[in-house]
N, C-alpha and C positions, 0 to 999 in steps of 0.2 A: 641386703647383699650389694656390694659395690660391683662395678663393671670389672675391676681387676680380680676380685674374688670369683666372679662368674667365669672369667677367662681361665683362671687357675684350675677351677673344677672341670671345665670342659676339656682342657688340655690333659689333665690327669686321666679322665675317662678315655680319651683318645689313646693315651699311652698304654693303660692297662687293658684296654679293649683290643690291642694289637693292631691299631690303625697303621696302614702302610706308610702314612705320612708321619707316623709316630717319631718322636725324638726323645732322647734321654733328657730328663730334667736336670741331671747332674752333668756338668761339663765333661766332655770326653767319654761319655758312656752311650751305649746303644742298648735298648731294652732287649733282653734275651728271654722271651716268654716261653715257658714250657707248656706242653699240651695240658689241657684241662682234664683233671681226674674226675670222672663222672660221680663217683661216690663222695668225694670231697665237695664237689659243686652242689650236690644234693644236700649235704649236711649244712653247707653255708646258706643255701636257700632256706632251709628249715630254721636256721638260726635267725635269719632276717625276718622270717614270718613271726617267729616267737618274740623277737626283740627288734621291732621296726626302726627304732631310734639308732640301732647299731650302724645302719647305712650311713647316717649323718656323721656319727662319731668316728667310724673307721676312715671315711673319706677325709674328715678334718685332720685326724692324726697323720694320715699318710702325706697329705699336702704339707702340713707343718714340718714333718720329719724330712721331707725332700728339701724344703727351704733351708732347714738347719744343716743338712748335709752339703748343700751348695755353699752356704756360708763357711762351713768348716773347710771344705776343699779350697775355697778362695783364700782363707786364712793360711792354710798349709802352703799354698803357692807363694803368698807374701813372705812367709817365714823362710821358705827355701830360697827365695830371691835375696832376702836379707843375709842369710847364711852365706850364699855364694859371694855376695858383695864383701862381707867381712873376711871371708877366706882369701879373696883377691887382694884386699887391703893388707892383710897380714903377710901374704906372699910378697907383695910389693915392698912392704916395710922390711922384711927379712932380706930381700935382695939388695935393698939400698944400704942396709947396715950389715951386710954379710961379711965385710972385712974386719969388723970389730970383734974382739974376743972378750969374754966376761972376765978373764983373769983369775978364775978359780972360785973357790967357795966364798971368799970375802971380796971378790972382785966388785969394784965400784963403791964399796962401803968406806974405804980409807983413801 
């Protein structure tokens, strides 16, 4: 395990453990942890006893999914910025060429 992986796992446990210093792993989010359901908690504990490797797998899946979600949100922000830039460029082009008319159906072809 690398130091970076150790850090990711420790931060993950701090978040899901409800640490007051907790922070959302996804930009712009704050963890809203619901109260623990005792029956569900007991069932989960039994599952971990029956399948001890599940602790590792579930943690690995959650950390990987969080990283993928961060990447997806970053990509969405990039695309929104590109869309905004394209819309502004189109608006500028329309304003600069606003006085010209197409001339109808065959305008500009002949």
